[in-house]
RODOLUM-913640 format. One record per residue: residue number from 1; y, x, z of N, C-alpha, C, O in turn; residue in three letters. Coordinates in steps of 0.001 Angstrom, whole numbers. Each point is the difference from the previous one (the first is absolute). Example, Ala and Ser with C-alpha at 12.3 -4.5 7.8 and 13.67 -1.06 7.14 Angstrom:
2
<pt num="1" n_v="-5690" n_u="13190" n_w="7800" ca_v="1190" ca_u="-890" ca_w="0" c_v="1200" c_u="900" c_w="0" o_v="-19" o_u="1036" o_w="665" residu="ALA"/>
<pt num="2" n_v="1069" n_u="-1386" n_w="-1385" ca_v="1190" ca_u="820" ca_w="60" c_v="1090" c_u="-770" c_w="730" o_v="1108" o_u="509" o_w="169" residu="SER"/>
//
This chain:
101
<pt num="1" n_v="-2422" n_u="30197" n_w="-86511" ca_v="108" ca_u="-1438" ca_w="-138" c_v="1015" c_u="-566" c_w="982" o_v="659" o_u="-993" o_w="-310" residu="GLN"/>
<pt num="2" n_v="-518" n_u="1578" n_w="1449" ca_v="891" ca_u="-523" ca_w="1034" c_v="1263" c_u="851" c_w="63" o_v="-76" o_u="1202" o_w="254" residu="HIS"/>
<pt num="3" n_v="1217" n_u="-1802" n_w="-480" ca_v="1254" ca_u="729" ca_w="-61" c_v="372" c_u="664" c_w="1323" o_v="644" o_u="1049" o_w="-3" residu="GLU"/>
<pt num="4" n_v="-1030" n_u="-1632" n_w="1119" ca_v="413" ca_u="515" ca_w="1306" c_v="-1129" c_u="674" c_w="747" o_v="89" o_u="182" o_w="1214" residu="THR"/>
<pt num="5" n_v="-1140" n_u="190" n_w="-1905" ca_v="-1176" ca_u="564" ca_w="650" c_v="-197" c_u="1447" c_w="-421" o_v="144" o_u="341" o_w="-1174" residu="TYR"/>
<pt num="6" n_v="-471" n_u="499" n_w="2132" ca_v="-377" ca_u="1369" ca_w="-327" c_v="-976" c_u="486" c_w="1069" o_v="-72" o_u="-555" o_w="1096" residu="PHE"/>
<pt num="7" n_v="-668" n_u="1590" n_w="-1434" ca_v="-982" ca_u="567" ca_w="926" c_v="379" c_u="1427" c_w="332" o_v="504" o_u="740" o_w="-845" residu="GLU"/>
<pt num="8" n_v="-751" n_u="-370" n_w="2074" ca_v="190" ca_u="1379" ca_w="439" c_v="-1295" c_u="437" c_w="666" o_v="-520" o_u="-680" o_w="884" residu="ILE"/>
<pt num="9" n_v="16" n_u="1809" n_w="-1313" ca_v="-1190" ca_u="556" ca_w="655" c_v="53" c_u="1518" c_w="-137" o_v="706" o_u="527" o_w="-860" residu="CYS"/>
<pt num="10" n_v="-1447" n_u="164" n_w="1703" ca_v="6" ca_u="1464" ca_w="-82" c_v="-449" c_u="491" c_w="-1380" o_v="-824" o_u="-637" o_w="-657" residu="PRO"/>
<pt num="11" n_v="1363" n_u="1750" n_w="238" ca_v="-332" ca_u="589" ca_w="-1292" c_v="-1509" c_u="147" c_w="-138" o_v="-670" o_u="477" o_w="916" residu="LYS"/>
<pt num="12" n_v="143" n_u="-885" n_w="-2053" ca_v="-1431" ca_u="104" ca_w="-263" c_v="-804" c_u="-1184" c_w="496" o_v="-1221" o_u="-24" o_w="-153" residu="GLY"/>
<pt num="13" n_v="1877" n_u="-949" n_w="738" ca_v="-691" ca_u="-1189" ca_w="507" c_v="433" c_u="-1231" c_w="-780" o_v="1124" o_u="-83" o_w="-495" residu="ASN"/>
<pt num="14" n_v="-2035" n_u="-860" n_w="400" ca_v="279" ca_u="-1250" ca_w="-695" c_v="-1025" c_u="-1029" c_w="457" o_v="-865" o_u="291" o_w="826" residu="SER"/>
<pt num="15" n_v="974" n_u="-1476" n_w="-1365" ca_v="-1014" ca_u="-1015" ca_w="283" c_v="-1370" c_u="483" c_w="-497" o_v="-1024" o_u="-250" o_w="635" residu="LYS"/>
<pt num="16" n_v="1022" n_u="935" n_w="-1764" ca_v="-1248" ca_u="512" ca_w="-567" c_v="-640" c_u="1050" c_w="908" o_v="-1214" o_u="-22" o_w="205" residu="ALA"/>
<pt num="17" n_v="2018" n_u="942" n_w="342" ca_v="-585" ca_u="1003" ca_w="896" c_v="-460" c_u="-653" c_w="1295" o_v="-940" o_u="478" o_w="635" residu="THR"/>
<pt num="18" n_v="1589" n_u="-1558" n_w="-242" ca_v="-456" ca_u="-736" ca_w="1184" c_v="-1390" c_u="-572" c_w="-199" o_v="-850" o_u="104" o_w="885" residu="GLY"/>
<pt num="19" n_v="611" n_u="-708" n_w="-2040" ca_v="-1335" ca_u="-533" ca_w="-326" c_v="-1021" c_u="1131" c_w="17" o_v="-1077" o_u="-135" o_w="580" residu="ILE"/>
<pt num="20" n_v="1422" n_u="1249" n_w="-1221" ca_v="-934" ca_u="1137" ca_w="-66" c_v="-317" c_u="538" c_w="1394" o_v="-1156" o_u="305" o_w="294" residu="LYS"/>
<pt num="21" n_v="2153" n_u="-186" n_w="555" ca_v="-228" ca_u="527" ca_w="1351" c_v="-895" c_u="-911" c_w="832" o_v="-855" o_u="477" o_w="746" residu="ARG"/>
<pt num="22" n_v="1049" n_u="-1767" n_w="-872" ca_v="-865" ca_u="-936" ca_w="731" c_v="-1434" c_u="131" c_w="-496" o_v="-934" o_u="43" o_w="801" residu="VAL"/>
<pt num="23" n_v="756" n_u="21" n_w="-2121" ca_v="-1348" ca_u="130" ca_w="-554" c_v="-645" c_u="1331" c_w="408" o_v="-1183" o_u="47" o_w="335" residu="LYS"/>
<pt num="24" n_v="1970" n_u="1028" n_w="-368" ca_v="-534" ca_u="1305" ca_w="418" c_v="-375" c_u="-9" c_w="1477" o_v="-1048" o_u="523" o_w="380" residu="ASP"/>
<pt num="25" n_v="1885" n_u="-1105" n_w="438" ca_v="-242" ca_u="-45" ca_w="1442" c_v="-1261" c_u="-791" c_w="327" o_v="-751" o_u="363" o_w="906" residu="TYR"/>
<pt num="26" n_v="525" n_u="-1434" n_w="-1638" ca_v="-1166" ca_u="-845" ca_w="253" c_v="-1165" c_u="334" c_w="-916" o_v="-941" o_u="-784" o_w="-121" residu="LEU"/>
<pt num="27" n_v="997" n_u="1936" n_w="-522" ca_v="-1080" ca_u="489" ca_w="-861" c_v="-393" c_u="-978" c_w="-1100" o_v="-1181" o_u="-137" o_w="-317" residu="ASP"/>
<pt num="28" n_v="2148" n_u="-531" n_w="-254" ca_v="-240" ca_u="-944" ca_w="-1094" c_v="-946" c_u="-1137" c_w="373" o_v="-560" o_u="-646" o_w="-885" residu="ASP"/>
<pt num="29" n_v="373" n_u="393" n_w="2173" ca_v="-882" ca_u="-1086" ca_w="429" c_v="718" c_u="-1341" c_w="57" o_v="-506" o_u="-947" o_w="601" residu="ASP"/>
<pt num="30" n_v="1664" n_u="858" n_w="-1213" ca_v="752" ca_u="-1247" ca_w="14" c_v="365" c_u="-396" c_w="-1419" o_v="-55" o_u="814" o_w="-922" residu="ILE"/>
<pt num="31" n_v="420" n_u="-2042" n_w="764" ca_v="533" ca_u="-497" ca_w="-1260" c_v="1475" c_u="-275" c_w="232" o_v="371" o_u="-685" o_w="953" residu="VAL"/>
<pt num="32" n_v="458" n_u="1217" n_w="-1820" ca_v="1434" ca_u="-185" ca_w="164" c_v="529" c_u="-1057" c_w="-963" o_v="-440" o_u="-104" o_w="-1145" residu="THR"/>
<pt num="33" n_v="1387" n_u="-668" n_w="1639" ca_v="683" ca_u="-1010" ca_w="-803" c_v="1490" c_u="291" c_w="91" o_v="577" o_u="-2" o_w="1088" residu="VAL"/>
<pt num="34" n_v="36" n_u="250" n_w="-2225" ca_v="1436" ca_u="245" ca_w="-53" c_v="700" c_u="-1265" c_w="-463" o_v="-480" o_u="-700" o_w="-891" residu="ALA"/>
<pt num="35" n_v="1614" n_u="415" n_w="1502" ca_v="787" ca_u="-1173" ca_w="-361" c_v="1393" c_u="483" c_w="-382" o_v="645" o_u="706" o_w="775" residu="ILE"/>
<pt num="36" n_v="-176" n_u="-1080" n_w="-1962" ca_v="1301" ca_u="464" ca_w="-428" c_v="644" c_u="-889" c_w="-1037" o_v="-587" o_u="-977" o_w="-465" residu="GLY"/>
<pt num="37" n_v="1818" n_u="1339" n_w="110" ca_v="742" ca_u="-808" ca_w="-967" c_v="907" c_u="801" c_w="-928" o_v="604" o_u="-568" o_w="-909" residu="ASP"/>
<pt num="38" n_v="-502" n_u="1867" n_w="1123" ca_v="1006" ca_u="750" ca_w="-738" c_v="-562" c_u="1322" c_w="-519" o_v="-1134" o_u="375" o_w="296" residu="SER"/>
<pt num="39" n_v="1947" n_u="306" n_w="-1065" ca_v="-425" ca_u="1249" ca_w="-646" c_v="-427" c_u="1059" c_w="1021" o_v="-870" o_u="822" o_w="-292" residu="ILE"/>
<pt num="40" n_v="1471" n_u="-835" n_w="1477" ca_v="-367" ca_u="986" ca_w="1009" c_v="-1403" c_u="-245" c_w="562" o_v="-525" o_u="847" o_w="722" residu="ASN"/>
<pt num="41" n_v="-82" n_u="-1973" n_w="-1036" ca_v="-1349" ca_u="-308" ca_w="476" c_v="-1091" c_u="456" c_w="-964" o_v="-1176" o_u="-5" o_w="363" residu="ASP"/>
<pt num="42" n_v="1536" n_u="393" n_w="-1567" ca_v="-990" ca_u="387" ca_w="-1006" c_v="-860" c_u="1182" c_w="462" o_v="-1221" o_u="-80" o_w="-132" residu="ILE"/>
<pt num="43" n_v="1782" n_u="1165" n_w="663" ca_v="-870" ca_u="1086" ca_w="479" c_v="-950" c_u="-459" c_w="1122" o_v="-1142" o_u="456" o_w="65" residu="PRO"/>
<pt num="44" n_v="1598" n_u="-1334" n_w="797" ca_v="-856" ca_u="-532" ca_w="1060" c_v="-1136" c_u="-808" c_w="-617" o_v="-1145" o_u="109" o_w="439" residu="MET"/>
<pt num="45" n_v="1449" n_u="-915" n_w="-1448" ca_v="-1031" ca_u="-783" ca_w="-681" c_v="-1057" c_u="921" c_w="-602" o_v="-1189" o_u="-314" o_w="37" residu="PHE"/>
<pt num="46" n_v="1611" n_u="1439" n_w="-584" ca_v="-938" ca_u="935" ca_w="-628" c_v="-968" c_u="606" c_w="998" o_v="-1098" o_u="406" o_w="-379" residu="GLU"/>
<pt num="47" n_v="1483" n_u="-336" n_w="1656" ca_v="-871" ca_u="582" ca_w="1012" c_v="-801" c_u="-1001" c_w="810" o_v="-874" o_u="385" o_w="777" residu="GLY"/>
<pt num="48" n_v="1164" n_u="-1666" n_w="-950" ca_v="-680" ca_u="-1039" ca_w="784" c_v="-1231" c_u="-517" c_w="-734" o_v="-117" o_u="127" o_w="-1219" residu="ALA"/>
<pt num="49" n_v="-788" n_u="-706" n_w="1981" ca_v="-1197" ca_u="-582" ca_w="-602" c_v="302" c_u="-1335" c_w="-680" o_v="-526" o_u="-293" o_w="-1074" residu="ASP"/>
<pt num="50" n_v="1365" n_u="-500" n_w="1702" ca_v="410" ca_u="-1296" ca_w="-543" c_v="1510" c_u="-123" c_w="133" o_v="605" o_u="547" o_w="922" residu="TYR"/>
<pt num="51" n_v="-9" n_u="-1276" n_w="-1858" ca_v="1459" ca_u="-119" ca_w="-20" c_v="416" c_u="-1452" c_w="-145" o_v="-590" o_u="-771" o_w="-757" residu="CYS"/>
<pt num="52" n_v="1623" n_u="426" n_w="1505" ca_v="574" ca_u="-1342" ca_w="-50" c_v="1471" c_u="121" c_w="-352" o_v="742" o_u="750" o_w="633" residu="VAL"/>
<pt num="53" n_v="-330" n_u="-1489" n_w="-1640" ca_v="1411" ca_u="-50" ca_w="-367" c_v="590" c_u="-1316" c_w="485" o_v="-659" o_u="-1040" o_w="-10" residu="ALA"/>
<pt num="54" n_v="1896" n_u="1110" n_w="428" ca_v="719" ca_u="-1227" ca_w="334" c_v="350" c_u="-724" c_w="-1299" o_v="275" o_u="634" o_w="-1019" residu="MET"/>
<pt num="55" n_v="-286" n_u="-1938" n_w="1064" ca_v="296" ca_u="-802" ca_w="-1183" c_v="1358" c_u="281" c_w="-598" o_v="200" o_u="-177" o_w="-1201" residu="GLY"/>
<pt num="56" n_v="740" n_u="615" n_w="2028" ca_v="1332" ca_u="318" ca_w="-488" c_v="174" c_u="1495" c_w="-267" o_v="1121" o_u="484" o_w="-160" residu="ASP"/>
<pt num="57" n_v="-2239" n_u="240" n_w="115" ca_v="54" ca_u="1431" ca_w="-265" c_v="215" c_u="304" c_w="-1469" o_v="-25" o_u="-894" o_w="-846" residu="GLY"/>
<pt num="58" n_v="236" n_u="2169" n_w="556" ca_v="213" ca_u="406" ca_w="-1390" c_v="-1310" c_u="-84" c_w="-781" o_v="-1085" o_u="80" o_w="577" residu="ILE"/>
<pt num="59" n_v="1198" n_u="-240" n_w="-1885" ca_v="-1176" ca_u="-179" ca_w="-854" c_v="-970" c_u="1180" c_w="82" o_v="-1213" o_u="-208" o_w="3" residu="GLU"/>
<pt num="60" n_v="1717" n_u="1430" n_w="63" ca_v="-881" ca_u="1170" ca_w="56" c_v="-903" c_u="-42" c_w="1225" o_v="-1164" o_u="392" o_w="-77" residu="ALA"/>
<pt num="61" n_v="1677" n_u="-854" n_w="1185" ca_v="-787" ca_u="-96" ca_w="1227" c_v="-1004" c_u="-1147" c_w="-121" o_v="-1152" o_u="141" o_w="409" residu="VAL"/>
<pt num="62" n_v="1578" n_u="-1263" n_w="-960" ca_v="-913" ca_u="-1134" ca_w="-167" c_v="-1149" c_u="344" c_w="-944" o_v="-1127" o_u="-454" o_w="199" residu="LYS"/>
<pt num="63" n_v="1409" n_u="1253" n_w="-1223" ca_v="-1056" ca_u="399" ca_w="-937" c_v="-1047" c_u="884" c_w="664" o_v="-1164" o_u="-28" o_w="-397" residu="GLU"/>
<pt num="64" n_v="1547" n_u="802" n_w="1388" ca_v="-932" ca_u="886" ca_w="705" c_v="-802" c_u="-731" c_w="1069" o_v="-1033" o_u="492" o_w="454" residu="MET"/>
<pt num="65" n_v="1502" n_u="-1650" n_w="-58" ca_v="-543" ca_u="-691" ca_w="1167" c_v="-1365" c_u="-642" c_w="-269" o_v="-290" o_u="-465" o_w="-1102" residu="ALA"/>
<pt num="66" n_v="-526" n_u="460" n_w="2145" ca_v="-1252" ca_u="-734" ca_w="-29" c_v="245" c_u="-1479" c_w="312" o_v="-787" o_u="-871" o_w="-372" residu="ASP"/>
<pt num="67" n_v="1884" n_u="618" n_w="1056" ca_v="371" ca_u="-1366" ca_w="380" c_v="1521" c_u="-77" c_w="28" o_v="668" o_u="895" o_w="518" residu="TYR"/>
<pt num="68" n_v="-132" n_u="-1966" n_w="-1075" ca_v="1432" ca_u="-253" ca_w="67" c_v="214" c_u="-1168" c_w="944" o_v="-474" o_u="-1110" o_w="-244" residu="VAL"/>
<pt num="69" n_v="1179" n_u="1369" n_w="1303" ca_v="256" ca_u="-979" ca_w="1051" c_v="1232" c_u="-821" c_w="-368" o_v="560" o_u="151" o_w="-1086" residu="SER"/>
<pt num="70" n_v="-158" n_u="-1003" n_w="1986" ca_v="1240" ca_u="-746" ca_w="-208" c_v="1190" c_u="912" c_w="317" o_v="-184" o_u="1139" o_w="429" residu="CYS"/>
<pt num="71" n_v="1375" n_u="-1631" n_w="-639" ca_v="1199" ca_u="795" ca_w="251" c_v="76" c_u="445" c_w="1457" o_v="-462" o_u="-698" o_w="903" residu="ASN"/>
<pt num="72" n_v="1046" n_u="1858" n_w="-695" ca_v="89" ca_u="583" ca_w="1344" c_v="679" c_u="-946" c_w="985" o_v="-460" o_u="-139" o_w="1133" residu="ALA"/>
<pt num="73" n_v="1527" n_u="-501" n_w="-1538" ca_v="732" ca_u="-865" ca_w="923" c_v="-752" c_u="-1293" c_w="320" o_v="397" o_u="-743" o_w="896" residu="GLN"/>
<pt num="74" n_v="-1480" n_u="476" n_w="-1625" ca_v="-802" ca_u="-1202" ca_w="260" c_v="-1344" c_u="338" c_w="642" o_v="-951" o_u="-778" o_w="-86" residu="TYR"/>
<pt num="75" n_v="882" n_u="1930" n_w="722" ca_v="-1217" ca_u="363" ca_w="724" c_v="-1020" c_u="767" c_w="-808" o_v="-1200" o_u="-122" o_w="242" residu="GLY"/>
<pt num="76" n_v="1655" n_u="906" n_w="-1193" ca_v="-909" ca_u="737" ca_w="-871" c_v="-938" c_u="942" c_w="726" o_v="-1169" o_u="107" o_w="-368" residu="GLY"/>
<pt num="77" n_v="1657" n_u="580" n_w="1395" ca_v="-861" ca_u="930" ca_w="747" c_v="-1075" c_u="-779" c_w="753" o_v="-1167" o_u="391" o_w="-8" residu="VAL"/>
<pt num="78" n_v="1546" n_u="-1471" n_w="648" ca_v="-970" ca_u="-839" ca_w="704" c_v="-1028" c_u="-577" c_w="-944" o_v="-1185" o_u="-57" o_w="328" residu="GLY"/>
<pt num="79" n_v="1623" n_u="-372" n_w="-1499" ca_v="-919" ca_u="-524" ca_w="-1012" c_v="-997" c_u="1070" c_w="-428" o_v="-1187" o_u="-281" o_w="-164" residu="ASP"/>
<pt num="80" n_v="1671" n_u="1511" n_w="-17" ca_v="-876" ca_u="1103" ca_w="-406" c_v="-1050" c_u="290" c_w="1072" o_v="-1175" o_u="197" o_w="-311" residu="ALA"/>
<pt num="81" n_v="1601" n_u="-172" n_w="1560" ca_v="-945" ca_u="249" ca_w="1099" c_v="-1041" c_u="-1107" c_w="56" o_v="-1190" o_u="272" o_w="159" residu="ILE"/>
<pt num="82" n_v="1628" n_u="-1507" n_w="-287" ca_v="-935" ca_u="-1132" ca_w="18" c_v="-990" c_u="95" c_w="-1162" o_v="-1189" o_u="-265" o_w="181" residu="GLU"/>
<pt num="83" n_v="1660" n_u="635" n_w="-1353" ca_v="-846" ca_u="145" ca_w="-1182" c_v="-1116" c_u="1017" c_w="251" o_v="-1169" o_u="-274" o_w="-269" residu="TYR"/>
<pt num="84" n_v="1536" n_u="1444" n_w="783" ca_v="-1006" ca_u="1034" ca_w="220" c_v="-918" c_u="-334" c_w="1177" o_v="-1167" o_u="389" o_w="-13" residu="PHE"/>
<pt num="85" n_v="1654" n_u="-1084" n_w="1006" ca_v="-866" ca_u="-451" ca_w="1096" c_v="-1059" c_u="-964" c_w="-514" o_v="-1151" o_u="57" o_w="432" residu="CYS"/>
<pt num="86" n_v="1523" n_u="-935" n_w="-1343" ca_v="-965" ca_u="-930" ca_w="-590" c_v="-1066" c_u="751" c_w="-800" o_v="-1179" o_u="-352" o_w="47" residu="LYS"/>
<pt num="87" n_v="1592" n_u="1373" n_w="-769" ca_v="-965" ca_u="800" ca_w="-758" c_v="-971" c_u="694" c_w="948" o_v="-1209" o_u="2" o_w="-236" residu="ILE"/>
<pt num="88" n_v="1733" n_u="583" n_w="1301" ca_v="-857" ca_u="684" ca_w="970" c_v="-996" c_u="-984" c_w="617" o_v="-1181" o_u="316" o_w="143" residu="ILE"/>
<pt num="89" n_v="1657" n_u="-1506" n_w="222" ca_v="-885" ca_u="-1018" ca_w="566" c_v="-1065" c_u="-406" c_w="-1001" o_v="-1169" o_u="-131" o_w="362" residu="LEU"/>
<pt num="90" n_v="1552" n_u="-71" n_w="-1614" ca_v="-962" ca_u="-366" ca_w="-1033" c_v="-1047" c_u="1093" c_w="-188" o_v="-1191" o_u="-294" o_w="-106" residu="LEU"/>
<pt num="91" n_v="1619" n_u="1535" n_w="63" ca_v="-957" ca_u="1106" ca_w="-137" c_v="-942" c_u="83" c_w="1194" o_v="-1184" o_u="295" o_w="-160" residu="LEU"/>
<pt num="92" n_v="1702" n_u="-553" n_w="1344" ca_v="-823" ca_u="-10" ca_w="1212" c_v="-1068" c_u="-1089" c_w="-93" o_v="-1160" o_u="237" o_w="340" residu="HIS"/>
<pt num="93" n_v="1542" n_u="-1410" n_w="-791" ca_v="-951" ca_u="-1113" ca_w="-142" c_v="-1062" c_u="345" c_w="-1031" o_v="-1187" o_u="-225" o_w="236" residu="ILE"/>
<pt num="94" n_v="1597" n_u="767" n_w="-1373" ca_v="-960" ca_u="367" ca_w="-1053" c_v="-963" c_u="1059" c_w="519" o_v="-1208" o_u="-92" o_w="-218" residu="ILE"/>
<pt num="95" n_v="1740" n_u="1093" n_w="901" ca_v="-848" ca_u="1060" ca_w="533" c_v="-1017" c_u="-549" c_w="1002" o_v="-1179" o_u="348" o_w="-65" residu="TYR"/>
<pt num="96" n_v="1619" n_u="-1192" n_w="980" ca_v="-914" ca_u="-562" ca_w="986" c_v="-1067" c_u="-876" c_w="-637" o_v="-1151" o_u="16" o_w="437" residu="ASN"/>
<pt num="97" n_v="1508" n_u="-771" n_w="-1450" ca_v="-989" ca_u="-839" ca_w="-693" c_v="-1013" c_u="864" c_w="-747" o_v="-1173" o_u="-360" o_w="-98" residu="ARG"/>
<pt num="98" n_v="1619" n_u="1486" n_w="-420" ca_v="-923" ca_u="878" ca_w="-718" c_v="-1032" c_u="614" c_w="953" o_v="-1084" o_u="408" o_w="-418" residu="SER"/>
<pt num="99" n_v="1440" n_u="-350" n_w="1700" ca_v="-929" ca_u="509" ca_w="1000" c_v="-878" c_u="-1104" c_w="586" o_v="-850" o_u="244" o_w="856" residu="LEU"/>
<pt num="100" n_v="1079" n_u="-1456" n_w="-1339" ca_v="-801" ca_u="-1118" ca_w="477" c_v="544" c_u="-638" c_w="1271" o_v="-708" o_u="-760" o_w="660" residu="GLY"/>
<pt num="101" n_v="1962" n_u="1061" n_w="-307" ca_v="571" ca_u="-504" ca_w="1249" c_v="864" c_u="-1177" c_w="-114" o_v="519" o_u="-485" o_w="1006" residu="GLY"/>
//
C-alpha cells in the first residue's frame, strides 16, 4: 500500500511469528491485538486474538478486522487502543457486578 515502505527482518521471522513467540513465551495467558493496514499484516491478523484495521487500510485487512479504526494519520492506533481499553473496563465492571461488588 505504501510506495516508499518496506520491511526487513531475519529470514523466517515476521509480524506473525512475533505474535506467536509472545504467546508461546507467556504460555497463551494473554490476549493479543494486532493493528495493521496492508497485505503484509494479514499473517499477523491470522495469529492474533483480535484485529484492528486502519480506516485507510486495504479492504482485505478491513474484512478480517474485529474493529476498523480511523485513518492512521488521524490517530488510528490511539483510537484502537482506546476502544479496547473501554472494552476491558466494561468487562471488568460486568465481572465485578456479577460477583455482587
